[in-house]
Each structure stands twice: as C-alpha cells, then as structure tokens.
Backbone as JSON Lines, residues from 0, in Angstrom:
{"i":0,"aa":"M","n":[254.15,-2.64,-6.27],"ca":[255.57,-2.4,-6.43],"c":[256.32,-3.13,-5.32]}
{"i":1,"aa":"P","n":[257.27,-3.96,-5.64],"ca":[258.01,-4.7,-4.62],"c":[258.91,-3.78,-3.79]}
{"i":2,"aa":"Y","n":[259.19,-4.22,-2.57],"ca":[260.08,-3.47,-1.7],"c":[261.5,-3.53,-2.28]}
{"i":3,"aa":"P","n":[262.2,-2.41,-2.28],"ca":[263.56,-2.43,-2.82],"c":[264.49,-3.25,-1.91]}
{"i":4,"aa":"F","n":[265.38,-3.96,-2.51],"ca":[266.44,-4.7,-1.81],"c":[265.92,-5.82,-0.92]}
{"i":5,"aa":"S","n":[264.74,-6.34,-1.19],"ca":[264.27,-7.45,-0.37],"c":[263.27,-8.29,-1.16]}
{"i":6,"aa":"N","n":[263.0,-9.45,-0.63],"ca":[261.93,-10.28,-1.16],"c":[260.62,-9.78,-0.56]}
{"i":7,"aa":"S","n":[259.55,-10.47,-0.82],"ca":[258.27,-10.1,-0.24],"c":[258.35,-10.17,1.28]}
{"i":8,"aa":"P","n":[257.63,-9.29,1.99],"ca":[257.63,-9.34,3.45],"c":[257.14,-10.7,3.96]}
{"i":9,"aa":"Q","n":[257.72,-11.16,5.02],"ca":[257.36,-12.43,5.62],"c":[256.99,-12.22,7.08]}
{"i":10,"aa":"I","n":[255.99,-12.94,7.55],"ca":[255.64,-12.93,8.96],"c":[256.43,-14.05,9.62]}
{"i":11,"aa":"E","n":[257.14,-13.69,10.68],"ca":[257.99,-14.64,11.38],"c":[257.47,-14.8,12.8]}
{"i":12,"aa":"E","n":[257.25,-16.01,13.24],"ca":[256.79,-16.24,14.6],"c":[257.98,-16.65,15.46]}
{"i":13,"aa":"I","n":[258.19,-15.88,16.54],"ca":[259.26,-16.21,17.48],"c":[258.7,-16.16,18.89]}
{"i":14,"aa":"G","n":[259.32,-16.85,19.8],"ca":[258.86,-16.88,21.18],"c":[259.19,-15.6,21.93]}
{"i":15,"aa":"S","n":[258.46,-15.35,23.01],"ca":[258.67,-14.13,23.78],"c":[260.07,-14.07,24.38]}
{"i":16,"aa":"A","n":[260.62,-15.2,24.82],"ca":[261.96,-15.19,25.4],"c":[263.0,-14.75,24.38]}
{"i":17,"aa":"E","n":[262.84,-15.21,23.15],"ca":[263.77,-14.81,22.09],"c":[263.6,-13.33,21.76]}
{"i":18,"aa":"Y","n":[262.38,-12.85,21.72],"ca":[262.11,-11.46,21.35],"c":[262.52,-10.49,22.46]}
{"i":19,"aa":"Y","n":[262.1,-10.77,23.71],"ca":[262.33,-9.85,24.81],"c":[263.64,-10.1,25.55]}
{"i":20,"aa":"G","n":[264.17,-11.3,25.44],"ca":[265.43,-11.6,26.1],"c":[265.26,-12.37,27.4]}
{"i":21,"aa":"K","n":[266.39,-12.74,27.96],"ca":[266.42,-13.55,29.17],"c":[265.76,-12.8,30.34]}
{"i":22,"aa":"G","n":[264.99,-13.52,31.12],"ca":[264.36,-12.94,32.29],"c":[262.95,-12.42,32.06]}
{"i":23,"aa":"Y","n":[262.5,-12.4,30.8],"ca":[261.14,-11.93,30.51],"c":[260.12,-12.9,31.08]}
{"i":24,"aa":"Q","n":[259.09,-12.36,31.73],"ca":[258.0,-13.19,32.26],"c":[256.71,-12.78,31.56]}
{"i":25,"aa":"D","n":[256.09,-13.74,30.93],"ca":[254.84,-13.48,30.23],"c":[253.76,-13.17,31.25]}
{"i":26,"aa":"I","n":[253.03,-12.09,31.04],"ca":[252.0,-11.65,31.98],"c":[250.89,-12.69,32.16]}
{"i":27,"aa":"L","n":[250.68,-13.53,31.17],"ca":[249.63,-14.54,31.3],"c":[249.98,-15.59,32.35]}
{"i":28,"aa":"T","n":[251.25,-15.73,32.67],"ca":[251.65,-16.73,33.65],"c":[252.08,-16.1,34.97]}
{"i":29,"aa":"H","n":[251.95,-14.8,35.1],"ca":[252.38,-14.09,36.3],"c":[251.17,-13.66,37.11]}
{"i":30,"aa":"K","n":[251.13,-14.05,38.35],"ca":[250.03,-13.66,39.23],"c":[250.5,-12.51,40.13]}
{"i":31,"aa":"P","n":[249.93,-11.32,39.94],"ca":[250.36,-10.18,40.75],"c":[250.17,-10.44,42.25]}
{"i":32,"aa":"S","n":[251.08,-9.88,43.04],"ca":[251.02,-10.03,44.48],"c":[251.55,-8.76,45.14]}
{"i":33,"aa":"I","n":[250.99,-8.38,46.27],"ca":[251.49,-7.23,47.01],"c":[252.43,-7.65,48.12]}
{"i":34,"aa":"A","n":[252.81,-8.91,48.15],"ca":[253.65,-9.43,49.23],"c":[254.95,-8.63,49.38]}
{"i":35,"aa":"K","n":[255.61,-8.3,48.26],"ca":[256.87,-7.57,48.34],"c":[256.65,-6.15,48.85]}
{"i":36,"aa":"A","n":[255.59,-5.47,48.38],"ca":[255.29,-4.13,48.88],"c":[254.96,-4.18,50.37]}
{"i":37,"aa":"R","n":[254.23,-5.19,50.77],"ca":[253.89,-5.34,52.19],"c":[255.17,-5.53,53.01]}
{"i":38,"aa":"M","n":[256.07,-6.38,52.51],"ca":[257.3,-6.69,53.24],"c":[258.23,-5.47,53.3]}
{"i":39,"aa":"L","n":[258.45,-4.8,52.16],"ca":[259.42,-3.71,52.1],"c":[258.88,-2.38,52.61]}
{"i":40,"aa":"L","n":[257.61,-2.12,52.36],"ca":[257.05,-0.8,52.67],"c":[256.01,-0.81,53.78]}
{"i":41,"aa":"G","n":[255.6,-2.0,54.18],"ca":[254.52,-2.08,55.16],"c":[253.19,-1.67,54.55]}
{"i":42,"aa":"C","n":[253.08,-1.78,53.25],"ca":[251.88,-1.38,52.51],"c":[250.78,-2.43,52.67]}
{"i":43,"aa":"Q","n":[249.61,-1.98,52.99],"ca":[248.46,-2.87,53.1],"c":[247.29,-2.25,52.36]}
{"i":44,"aa":"P","n":[246.7,-2.93,51.39],"ca":[245.59,-2.33,50.65],"c":[244.41,-2.01,51.57]}
{"i":45,"aa":"R","n":[243.74,-0.9,51.24],"ca":[242.59,-0.49,52.04],"c":[241.28,-0.79,51.34]}
{"i":46,"aa":"M","n":[241.35,-1.33,50.13],"ca":[240.12,-1.69,49.41],"c":[240.42,-2.87,48.5]}
{"i":47,"aa":"S","n":[239.35,-3.51,48.07],"ca":[239.49,-4.68,47.2],"c":[239.89,-4.24,45.79]}
{"i":48,"aa":"P","n":[240.48,-5.14,45.01],"ca":[240.78,-4.81,43.61],"c":[239.53,-4.4,42.82]}
{"i":49,"aa":"D","n":[238.4,-5.04,43.09],"ca":[237.16,-4.69,42.39],"c":[236.75,-3.25,42.69]}
{"i":50,"aa":"D","n":[236.82,-2.86,43.98],"ca":[236.47,-1.49,44.34],"c":[237.45,-0.48,43.74]}
{"i":51,"aa":"A","n":[238.74,-0.82,43.75],"ca":[239.74,0.07,43.18],"c":[239.51,0.26,41.68]}
{"i":52,"aa":"L","n":[239.21,-0.81,40.98],"ca":[238.95,-0.71,39.55],"c":[237.69,0.11,39.27]}
{"i":53,"aa":"R","n":[236.65,-0.11,40.06],"ca":[235.4,0.65,39.89],"c":[235.65,2.14,40.1]}
{"i":54,"aa":"L","n":[236.37,2.5,41.16],"ca":[236.65,3.91,41.43],"c":[237.52,4.54,40.34]}
{"i":55,"aa":"T","n":[238.49,3.78,39.84],"ca":[239.35,4.27,38.76],"c":[238.53,4.53,37.51]}
{"i":56,"aa":"C","n":[237.68,3.59,37.15],"ca":[236.83,3.76,35.96],"c":[235.85,4.91,36.13]}
{"i":57,"aa":"D","n":[235.27,5.05,37.32],"ca":[234.35,6.16,37.59],"c":[235.06,7.5,37.45]}
{"i":58,"aa":"A","n":[236.29,7.61,37.99],"ca":[237.05,8.86,37.9],"c":[237.41,9.17,36.45]}
{"i":59,"aa":"F","n":[237.83,8.16,35.7],"ca":[238.16,8.35,34.29],"c":[236.94,8.83,33.52]}
{"i":60,"aa":"L","n":[235.8,8.19,33.73],"ca":[234.57,8.56,33.03],"c":[234.13,9.97,33.39]}
{"i":61,"aa":"A","n":[234.2,10.33,34.68],"ca":[233.81,11.67,35.1],"c":[234.71,12.71,34.44]}
{"i":62,"aa":"D","n":[236.01,12.45,34.38],"ca":[236.96,13.37,33.75],"c":[236.66,13.48,32.25]}
{"i":63,"aa":"W","n":[236.41,12.36,31.61],"ca":[236.12,12.35,30.18],"c":[234.84,13.12,29.88]}
{"i":64,"aa":"L","n":[233.81,12.92,30.71],"ca":[232.53,13.61,30.48],"c":[232.67,15.13,30.57]}
{"i":65,"aa":"E","n":[233.62,15.62,31.33],"ca":[233.86,17.06,31.43],"c":[234.43,17.62,30.13]}
{"i":66,"aa":"T","n":[235.03,16.76,29.31],"ca":[235.68,17.24,28.09],"c":[234.75,17.18,26.87]}
{"i":67,"aa":"V","n":[233.61,16.53,27.0],"ca":[232.71,16.42,25.83],"c":[231.55,17.37,25.94]}
C-alpha cells in the first residue's frame, strides 16, 4: 500500500554540515585533548586512557554480572 500524500520513500544523502548546521565537527576528524581542562581547571589525568577504559569496562561487567 503506498504512503498517502507522497511518492515512494526516497533515501537522500546530505552532508553533516547541512544536516547538523554551522559549527558541527565530525568526530572522525576531531582529536580529543585535555589541554583546555588542564588550562581552565588544572586537571591532570592520573592514568592512561587504556587503563581508564579497562577499569570502566571491568566495572560495567561486574555490575552487569550482579544482575544476571
């Protein structure tokens, strides 16, 4: 059954700038940095990103295992 008041659905490809608007930065081209946090807050990481990710995943898994 066709959609009322329209032709067949069409897939339209548009760029991220057009979809999200001016100022959007694609995450694939953005390299995260703590420089601003360090400058404004005096924040300095106490562990590597790899260790932080491992601990986060371990905590998530431990929490999940308690629910099953």
